[in-house]
C-alpha positions as CSV (number, residue, x, y, z in Angstrom):
1,M,151.5,437.6,34.1
2,T,149.8,435.3,32.1
3,D,147.7,436.5,28.4
4,L,144.6,436.3,28.9
5,A,143.3,437.8,25.2
6,T,143.4,434.3,24.6
7,V,142.6,431.8,27.3
8,F,140.1,428.4,25.4
9,G,142.2,428.7,22.1
10,D,138.8,428.6,20.6
11,P,137.5,431.5,18.9
12,Q,134.1,431.3,20.0
13,M,134.4,431.2,23.7
14,D,137.3,433.5,23.4
15,E,134.3,436.5,21.8
16,L,132.5,435.4,24.6
17,L,134.5,436.3,27.0
18,A,136.5,439.4,26.1
19,E,132.5,440.4,25.6
20,S,131.6,439.2,29.1
21,V,134.3,439.7,30.9
22,C,136.2,443.0,30.0
23,I,136.4,447.0,30.8
24,T,133.9,448.8,28.6
25,V,134.2,452.5,28.7
26,G,131.4,454.4,27.3
27,V,131.6,457.4,25.3
28,T,130.0,461.0,25.3
29,A,131.2,463.7,23.5
30,H,130.5,467.3,22.1
31,R,130.2,467.3,18.9
32,D,131.4,470.6,17.1
33,L,135.7,470.5,18.6
34,S,137.3,473.3,17.9
35,A,139.6,472.3,15.2
36,L,143.1,473.8,16.6
37,D,142.8,471.3,19.5
38,Q,141.6,468.0,17.9
39,Q,145.6,466.8,17.7
40,S,146.5,467.8,21.3
41,L,143.3,466.1,21.9
42,R,143.4,462.8,19.7
43,A,146.9,462.3,21.9
44,E,144.8,462.7,25.7
45,V,142.8,460.1,24.3
46,R,145.4,458.0,23.3
47,K,147.4,458.4,26.5
48,F,144.0,458.0,28.7
49,L,143.5,454.8,26.7
50,S,146.6,453.5,26.7
51,R,147.4,453.6,29.9
52,L,144.6,451.9,30.7
53,Q,145.6,449.0,29.2
54,N,148.9,449.0,30.6
55,D,148.0,449.3,33.9
56,N,145.3,446.1,33.2
57,P,146.8,444.4,30.5
58,D,144.3,440.4,31.4
59,L,141.4,442.8,30.8
60,P,140.0,443.6,27.7
61,M,138.5,446.2,26.5
62,K,135.3,447.3,24.8
63,M,133.9,450.8,23.5
64,L,130.4,451.8,23.6
65,N,130.4,454.9,21.4
66,P,127.8,456.2,18.7
67,L,129.9,457.6,16.6
68,A,128.3,460.7,16.3
69,E,130.1,463.4,14.6
70,G,132.9,465.3,16.5
71,G,134.4,463.7,19.2
72,D,132.9,460.7,19.4
73,R,134.8,459.4,15.6
74,L,137.9,461.2,17.2
75,V,137.9,458.8,20.4
76,A,136.9,455.8,18.0
77,E,140.0,456.0,15.4
78,V,142.0,456.4,18.4
79,A,140.5,453.5,20.1
80,L,140.9,451.3,16.6
81,E,143.9,452.1,16.0
82,L,144.5,450.5,20.2
83,G,143.0,447.3,18.7
84,V,140.0,448.5,21.1
85,N,136.7,446.2,20.1
86,L,134.2,448.6,19.4
87,V,130.3,448.5,19.8
88,V,127.9,451.2,18.4
89,P,124.6,451.7,20.0
90,L,122.4,453.3,17.5
91,P,119.7,455.4,19.0
92,M,117.4,454.9,16.0
93,P,117.6,453.2,12.4
94,A,121.1,453.9,10.8
95,H,119.3,456.0,7.7
96,E,117.4,458.2,10.1
97,Y,120.5,458.7,12.1
98,E,122.5,459.3,8.7
99,A,120.8,462.3,8.2
100,E,121.1,464.2,10.7
101,F,125.2,464.1,9.6
102,A,126.0,467.3,7.8
103,D,126.7,465.8,4.1
104,A,127.6,462.8,2.1
105,D,131.7,462.7,3.2
106,S,130.7,462.8,6.9
107,V,128.2,459.4,6.3
108,A,130.7,457.7,5.0
109,H,133.1,458.2,7.4
110,F,130.5,457.0,9.6
111,R,130.3,453.9,7.8
112,S,133.9,453.1,7.3
113,L,133.6,453.2,11.0
114,I,131.0,450.9,11.8
115,D,132.1,448.5,9.9
116,L,134.6,448.0,12.1
117,A,132.6,447.4,15.1
118,K,129.2,446.3,16.2
119,V,125.9,447.0,16.2
120,V,123.5,447.6,19.6
121,Q,120.0,449.2,17.8
122,L,118.4,450.9,20.5
123,P,114.4,450.5,21.0
124,P,112.2,453.2,19.9
125,V,111.4,455.4,22.6
126,D,107.4,455.8,24.2
127,A,106.1,458.5,22.2
128,D,104.0,460.2,24.6
129,G,100.8,462.1,23.0
130,G,101.8,465.4,22.3
131,L,105.6,465.1,21.0
132,T,106.9,467.0,18.9
133,L,109.3,464.8,16.5
134,R,112.3,467.3,17.8
135,D,111.4,466.1,21.6
136,L,111.6,462.7,20.5
137,R,114.9,462.9,19.3
138,K,116.0,464.2,22.2
139,R,114.2,461.8,23.9
140,Q,116.4,458.8,21.8
141,Y,119.6,460.7,22.5
142,A,118.6,460.7,26.1
143,Q,117.6,457.0,26.3
144,L,121.3,456.2,24.3
145,G,123.2,458.5,27.0
146,V,121.3,456.2,29.3
147,F,122.1,453.2,28.2
148,I,125.5,453.7,27.0
149,S,126.0,455.0,31.1
150,S,124.7,451.8,32.3
151,H,127.2,449.3,30.6
152,S,130.4,451.1,30.9
153,Q,132.8,450.7,33.8
154,I,134.4,454.2,32.8
155,L,132.6,457.0,30.9
156,L,134.9,458.8,28.7
157,A,133.9,462.4,28.4
158,L,135.1,465.2,26.0
159,W,133.4,468.1,28.1
160,D,133.5,471.3,28.3
161,G,132.6,471.4,31.5
162,L,129.7,473.3,32.0
163,P,126.2,472.6,32.9
164,S,123.8,473.2,29.9
165,D,120.1,471.6,29.8
166,K,119.7,470.0,26.8
167,L,118.8,466.7,26.7
168,G,121.2,463.9,26.3
169,G,123.7,466.0,25.6
170,T,126.8,465.4,26.7
171,A,126.3,467.3,30.5
172,S,123.4,465.6,30.5
173,V,124.7,462.2,30.1
174,V,127.9,463.0,32.8
175,H,125.2,464.6,35.4
176,F,123.1,460.9,34.6
177,H,126.8,458.7,35.1
178,I,127.5,461.0,38.2
179,N,124.2,461.3,40.4
180,D,121.7,458.5,38.3
181,D,119.5,461.3,37.1
182,M,118.3,462.8,34.5
183,P,116.0,465.3,34.7
184,G,113.5,465.5,32.3
185,Y,113.9,461.9,30.8
186,L,115.1,459.4,33.8
187,E,114.5,461.3,37.0
188,L,115.7,460.6,40.5
189,Q,113.5,459.2,42.6
190,D,112.1,457.2,39.5
191,T,115.3,455.2,40.1
192,A,115.8,451.8,41.3
193,H,117.4,452.6,44.8
194,L,117.1,456.0,45.6
195,L,119.9,456.2,48.3
196,A,121.8,453.2,47.1
197,D,125.3,454.2,46.9
198,N,126.0,455.1,42.8
199,E,129.2,452.9,42.1
200,N,128.9,453.1,38.2
201,D,130.4,456.8,38.7
202,L,133.7,457.0,36.9
203,V,133.9,459.9,34.6
204,Y,137.2,460.1,32.5
205,H,137.1,463.7,31.2
206,I,139.1,465.3,29.5
207,V,138.0,469.0,28.9
208,C,137.7,470.5,25.2
209,P,137.0,473.8,24.2
210,R,134.3,473.7,21.5
211,E,134.6,475.9,17.8
212,T,133.0,479.2,20.0
213,Y,135.1,478.3,23.0
214,D,137.8,481.2,24.4
215,T,141.0,478.3,24.6
216,S,142.4,480.9,26.4
217,Q,140.2,479.6,29.0
218,T,140.7,475.6,30.8
219,P,143.8,473.7,28.8
220,L,143.2,470.5,27.7
221,T,143.4,468.0,31.0
222,G,142.4,465.2,31.8
223,R,141.0,463.9,35.8
224,W,138.9,461.5,37.1
225,L,135.1,462.7,38.2
226,T,133.1,461.0,40.8
227,H,130.7,461.8,42.8
228,S,132.5,463.3,45.3
229,G,134.4,465.5,43.0
230,Y,138.1,465.7,41.1
231,H,140.6,463.2,41.6
232,D,143.8,464.8,40.0
233,D,146.0,461.2,40.2
234,K,146.0,460.2,36.4
235,A,145.3,455.9,38.2
236,V,142.0,454.4,38.6
237,P,140.7,454.8,42.1
238,D,141.2,452.3,44.2
239,D,138.1,452.1,45.2
240,Y,137.2,451.4,41.0
241,Q,140.7,449.8,40.2
242,S,139.1,447.0,43.2
243,V,136.6,445.7,40.7
244,F,138.5,445.1,37.5
245,T,141.4,443.4,40.4
246,N,138.5,441.0,40.9
247,M,137.1,440.7,37.0
248,I,140.7,439.4,36.6
249,A,140.7,437.3,39.4
250,F,137.5,435.9,37.8
251,R,139.2,435.9,34.2
252,H,142.1,434.0,35.2
253,D,139.2,431.3,37.5
254,I,138.0,430.6,34.2
255,H,141.2,430.2,32.2
256,R,142.7,428.0,35.0
257,H,139.9,425.7,35.1
258,R,138.7,425.8,30.6
259,N,139.1,422.2,30.5
260,S,136.6,421.3,33.0
261,I,134.2,424.3,32.1
262,A,134.5,422.7,28.2
263,E,132.9,419.7,29.3
264,V,129.8,421.2,30.9
265,V,128.6,423.9,28.2
266,G,127.0,423.2,25.6
267,E,127.4,423.8,21.4
268,L,127.8,428.0,21.0
269,P,126.8,429.4,18.1
270,G,128.5,430.4,15.5
271,S,129.3,434.0,14.3
272,E,126.6,434.2,11.7
273,S,124.1,432.8,13.9
274,P,121.5,435.5,14.5
275,H,121.8,437.5,17.0
276,R,118.7,436.7,19.0
277,E,120.2,433.4,19.5
278,R,124.3,434.7,20.4
279,D,122.6,436.7,23.2
280,Q,120.9,434.3,24.8
281,R,123.8,432.2,24.8
282,T,126.6,434.8,25.9
283,I,123.9,434.7,29.2
284,E,124.3,431.0,29.5
285,W,127.7,430.2,28.5
286,L,128.6,432.9,31.4
287,L,126.2,431.3,33.7
288,D,127.7,427.9,33.0
289,C,131.2,429.2,33.7
290,T,129.8,431.1,37.4
291,D,127.5,428.0,38.4
292,H,131.4,425.8,37.7
293,L,133.2,427.8,38.6
294,A,131.0,427.9,42.9
295,V,130.5,424.7,42.9
296,H,133.7,424.2,43.0
297,Y,135.2,426.9,45.3
298,G,131.8,425.5,47.4
299,T,133.4,422.1,47.5
300,Q,136.1,423.5,48.1
301,V,134.9,426.1,51.8
302,V,133.1,422.3,52.6
303,S,136.3,420.3,52.5
304,G,138.0,423.2,54.7
305,L,135.3,422.8,57.0
306,R,135.6,419.3,57.5
307,T,139.5,419.5,57.6
308,T,139.3,421.8,60.6
309,Y,136.6,420.8,62.6
310,F,137.7,416.7,62.4
311,A,141.7,418.2,63.3
312,A,139.8,420.0,66.2
313,V,138.1,416.6,67.1
314,L,141.7,415.1,67.4
315,M,143.7,418.4,69.4
316,G,140.7,417.8,71.4
317,L,141.1,413.9,71.8
318,C,145.3,414.2,72.1
319,F,144.2,417.4,74.7
320,I,142.2,415.1,77.0
321,L,144.2,411.3,76.7
322,Y,147.3,413.3,77.1
323,S,145.7,414.9,80.5
324,E,144.7,411.4,81.6
325,F,147.5,409.0,80.2
326,S,150.8,411.2,80.6
327,E,152.8,408.6,79.3
328,L,151.4,408.6,76.3
329,S,153.7,411.0,75.1
330,F,153.5,411.6,70.9
331,L,150.6,412.8,71.5
332,L,151.6,416.5,72.6
333,P,153.8,416.6,69.3
334,A,150.6,415.2,67.6
335,F,148.4,417.8,69.0
336,I,151.1,420.6,67.5
337,V,151.3,418.9,63.9
338,L,147.6,418.9,64.0
339,F,147.1,422.7,65.0
340,G,150.0,423.5,62.3
341,L,148.5,421.5,59.8
342,A,144.9,422.6,60.5
343,Y,146.7,426.4,60.5
344,L,148.4,425.8,57.2
345,H,145.0,424.6,55.4
346,N,143.2,427.8,56.9
347,R,146.4,430.2,55.9
348,L,146.1,428.6,52.3
349,A,142.0,429.3,52.5
350,E,142.8,432.7,53.1
351,S,145.4,433.2,50.4
352,R,143.2,432.1,47.7
353,E,139.8,433.2,48.8
354,W,138.1,430.2,48.3
355,H,135.4,431.6,51.1
356,R,135.0,434.8,48.7
357,K,134.8,433.2,45.7
358,Y,131.8,431.1,46.4
359,L,130.4,433.8,47.7
360,D,130.8,436.0,44.8
361,Y,130.5,433.5,41.9
362,R,127.3,432.1,43.5
363,A,126.2,435.5,43.6
364,L,126.7,436.2,39.6
365,A,125.5,432.7,39.0
366,E,122.4,433.6,41.0
367,G,122.0,437.3,38.9
368,L,122.9,435.2,35.3
369,R,120.3,432.6,36.3
370,V,116.8,435.0,36.8
371,Q,119.0,437.5,34.0
372,R,118.9,434.3,31.2
373,Y,114.9,433.3,32.3
374,W,114.0,437.2,31.8
375,T,115.8,437.2,28.7
376,M,114.4,433.9,27.2
377,A,110.9,434.8,28.1
378,G,110.9,438.8,27.1
379,V,110.8,440.3,30.8
380,E,111.7,443.9,30.7
381,G,111.6,446.3,33.8
382,P,109.8,450.0,34.0
383,S,113.1,450.9,31.5
384,N,114.1,449.1,28.9
385,T,117.8,450.0,30.3
386,A,117.4,448.3,33.0
387,Y,117.8,444.6,34.1
388,A,118.8,442.2,36.9
389,Y,122.0,444.0,37.8
390,D,120.2,447.2,38.7
391,N,118.9,445.8,41.6
392,I,121.6,442.6,42.7
393,L,122.6,443.5,46.1
394,Q,123.0,446.9,45.6
395,K,122.2,448.1,48.9
396,Q,123.0,445.0,51.2
397,D,126.8,444.5,49.5
398,V,128.9,447.3,47.9
399,E,132.3,444.7,47.6
400,L,130.3,442.7,45.1
401,V,130.0,445.8,42.2
402,W,132.4,444.1,39.4
403,I,129.6,441.7,39.6
404,R,127.1,444.5,38.6
405,H,129.6,444.8,35.9
406,V,130.0,441.8,34.7
407,M,126.3,441.7,34.1
408,R,126.7,445.2,32.5
409,N,129.7,443.6,30.1
410,A,127.4,440.7,29.3
411,L,123.6,442.4,28.7
412,V,125.3,444.9,25.8
413,H,124.6,442.7,23.2
414,R,120.7,442.0,24.1
415,E,118.0,441.5,21.8
416,R,116.3,444.9,22.0
417,P,113.5,445.2,22.1
418,L,113.2,441.3,23.1
419,R,110.5,439.4,20.8
420,R,109.4,436.3,22.5
421,T,106.6,434.5,21.5
422,D,103.8,432.6,24.2
423,E,106.2,429.7,23.2
424,D,109.5,431.2,24.8
425,V,107.6,432.4,28.0
426,E,106.4,428.8,28.4
427,M,109.5,427.0,27.7
428,A,111.3,430.2,30.7
429,I,108.8,428.8,32.9
430,K,109.0,424.9,32.3
431,D,113.3,424.9,32.8
432,W,113.2,428.2,35.2
433,I,110.6,426.6,37.6
434,G,110.3,423.2,36.7
435,S,108.3,420.7,38.0
436,E,107.4,419.5,42.4
437,E,107.1,416.0,40.5
438,T,109.9,415.5,38.8
439,G,112.0,417.3,41.4
440,E,113.1,419.6,37.6
441,G,113.8,423.6,37.7
442,Q,114.0,425.5,41.0
443,L,110.9,424.7,42.5
444,G,112.9,421.1,43.0
445,Y,115.9,422.3,43.5
446,Y,114.6,423.8,47.0
447,Q,112.8,421.1,47.9
448,R,115.4,418.7,47.7
449,K,118.0,421.2,49.3
450,A,115.1,421.9,51.7
451,A,114.9,418.3,52.8
452,E,118.7,417.4,52.3
453,R,119.6,420.8,55.1
454,A,116.8,418.7,57.7
455,L,118.0,415.9,57.9
456,Q,121.5,417.1,58.4
457,F,120.3,419.3,60.9
458,Q,118.1,417.1,63.3
459,R,121.1,414.4,63.0
460,T,123.4,416.9,64.3
461,N,120.0,417.2,67.4
462,R,120.1,413.6,67.5
463,L,124.1,413.2,67.7
464,G,123.7,415.9,70.8
465,T,121.1,413.6,72.5
466,L,122.9,410.9,72.5
467,C,126.7,412.3,73.8
468,L,124.4,413.9,76.4
469,W,123.0,410.9,77.8
470,V,125.8,408.6,77.0
471,G,128.0,410.9,79.0
472,M,125.1,410.9,81.8
473,S,125.0,407.1,82.0
474,T,129.2,407.2,81.9
475,A,128.9,409.6,85.0
476,V,126.6,408.0,87.0
477,A,128.8,404.4,86.3
478,L,131.6,406.0,87.6
479,L,129.7,407.2,91.3
480,L,128.1,403.3,91.3
481,I,130.9,401.3,90.7
482,G,134.2,403.6,90.1
483,G,135.8,402.7,93.2
484,G,136.5,399.6,91.7
485,L,137.6,400.1,88.9
486,S,141.8,400.0,88.1
487,D,143.3,403.0,87.4
488,F,143.2,402.8,83.8
489,W,139.6,402.3,83.2
490,F,138.6,404.9,85.2
491,N,140.7,407.4,83.0
492,I,139.5,405.4,80.2
493,L,136.1,406.5,81.3
494,L,136.8,410.7,82.8
495,A,138.6,411.0,79.0
496,F,135.4,409.1,77.3
497,M,133.2,411.6,79.0
498,G,135.3,414.7,77.7
499,I,134.7,413.0,74.1
500,L,131.4,413.2,74.4
501,P,130.5,416.3,74.3
502,L,134.2,417.7,71.9
503,I,131.9,415.8,69.0
504,A,128.7,416.7,70.1
505,G,130.1,420.8,69.9
506,V,132.0,420.8,67.0
507,R,129.0,419.0,65.5
508,E,127.0,421.9,66.5
509,A,129.7,424.1,65.7
510,Y,130.4,423.1,61.9
511,A,126.3,422.6,61.1
512,F,126.3,426.2,62.4
513,K,128.9,427.5,60.2
514,K,127.0,425.9,57.6
515,A,123.9,427.8,58.8
516,D,122.4,424.6,58.9
517,R,119.2,425.8,60.5
518,E,119.0,429.0,58.0
519,L,119.0,427.5,55.4
520,V,116.2,425.0,56.3
521,K,113.7,427.8,56.5
522,Q,115.1,429.7,53.3
523,Y,114.8,426.8,51.1
524,Q,111.8,426.1,52.4
525,F,110.4,429.8,51.7
526,M,112.0,429.5,48.4
527,A,110.4,426.5,47.8
528,Q,106.8,427.8,48.8
529,T,107.8,431.1,46.5
530,F,108.3,429.1,43.6
531,A,105.3,426.8,44.7
532,R,103.1,429.9,44.3
533,A,104.7,431.2,41.3
534,Q,103.7,428.0,39.4
535,K,99.9,428.3,40.7
536,K,99.9,432.2,39.4
537,L,101.2,431.2,35.9
538,A,98.8,428.2,35.6
539,D,96.0,430.3,36.4
540,T,96.4,432.6,33.4
541,S,97.1,432.2,29.7
542,D,97.9,436.1,29.1
543,S,101.3,436.5,28.2
544,H,102.0,440.2,29.8
545,A,100.5,438.8,33.3
546,R,103.1,435.9,32.6
547,R,106.1,438.3,32.3
548,K,104.9,440.2,35.7
549,I,104.8,436.9,37.5
550,L,108.4,436.0,36.5
551,Y,109.2,439.7,37.0
552,A,108.3,439.7,40.4
553,L,109.8,436.1,41.2
554,G,113.0,437.2,39.5
555,H,113.3,439.8,42.0
556,A,112.4,437.4,45.4
557,C,115.1,435.3,43.6
558,L,117.4,438.5,44.0
559,E,116.2,439.2,47.4
560,E,116.9,436.0,48.8
561,H,119.8,435.3,47.3
562,A,120.8,439.0,49.1
563,E,120.0,437.6,52.8
564,W,122.2,433.6,51.6
565,L,125.1,435.9,51.3
566,L,125.3,438.2,53.7
567,M,124.7,435.3,56.5
568,Q,127.2,433.3,55.0
569,R,129.6,435.9,55.0
570,E,129.1,436.1,58.6
571,R,131.0,432.7,58.3
572,P,133.9,432.9,56.7
573,L,136.5,429.9,56.3
574,E,139.6,431.4,58.0
575,H,137.4,432.7,61.0
576,S,137.3,429.1,62.3
577,G,138.8,429.0,65.0
578,L,142.6,428.6,64.2
579,Q,143.3,432.3,62.8
580,T,145.6,434.4,64.7
């Protein structure tokens, strides 16, 4: 198996890929662990992380760990020994966080671990009137728990398994990861999709005792926990393993096309670059990679369609001519060979998943495009832990879970809070929306694509009309003068009558497969949407109002792309009529 720990030979690209396409394990744990069982607990954590690494050798691992006293640091030490990249989200500035530690030794331990990690500073929570300092601290830890859960594929919980109403505590974070609500901080009715499937609910629960815990009760064990209950199998449940499988395939594709990708990405920031520049370039780099792959597989899909339907025309031609001129015996094996070639081409497309990858990478690219400009302009949702992945296709397509996980990874390091200027907002508007006059941006793109698709659809209709009238004219000619023609020319005209509707029908089927009629409407609609957004943005100079417009525009893009994706899924290449 290809070792993808280093794929480009460029340390900057390798680091960006490791941050963006990886298994992310979040950690929530008790602080007051029993000293008697810490060695057994350490062994159980090591067993879990090692198994996850061994089962997914082509995916690097990243851990979100706030390094609180107790279980967090125990897990962090094991993770660092196994070479796991450590990311430390801080619920408050480091000096305030350290003030809560027990003594100077604990502070020194924290600093020794954080020196080996990357730090993500979370923004201060909204201080509602009447909140005490204690209540404010609880909300900061609640925000921390929501952040870790929202950006992890797996939540590792060192938890005694007992319920608790402590806001931001281990039980509270586990409850949020499984149920998508945290009473007292983020209520269920406030979540983005109340009835949508919560695909980000995978918990590995290691039952561990507290200092005051009766160790004669539940033994130290680890099990998978989801919304459907506990799973005793040590392997990752199949539905969740498929997420990692698709992420590995994505990494393999980036590796396979690394040379052409390197030609389209711009200069990457070095490790000494400011966080803001690096955060923005991470999203832009991943967008460039994904967009390049989507274009590549889109070309493969169109090529496959053309091959299939061109073969269908030739097969029809062979059949019609053979039925009229049986002496042309070579047409029969030619028919079989054409069918075989088209069939093998379709099987190749199916085995290499051209259609699925085209749709998946296009969906990921569109989500990253929205996130790129939201980040550039400083657009925030209702919660500063909510991003484009919270909405992208969540209600429409459960097969795209892996895409949301890639976006979670890519956005872990995003600057918080987003400090953007009026110039940043203007730059996002210019780059994203563009101009109708210059044809730049998404406005120019949709107008151009709408015109192209309309022309293609018009050509299909004209071809159908032409074939109809030429065929009817041929039939009239046969009726009037057919009796005076030789058998050869009579058969030629009959074959011609059969070929014309065949060509028209195949061209119509090709247009249907490409969804030309529907795409004309969608491209026109999106062009109108961007034009309206451009007008509304031009009518106001208030940055807050402009960010709200960009936020709404992003949601419109994601919703419209969801409709495009569902429409395209109904027209897979492998169902082009040449499959068994």
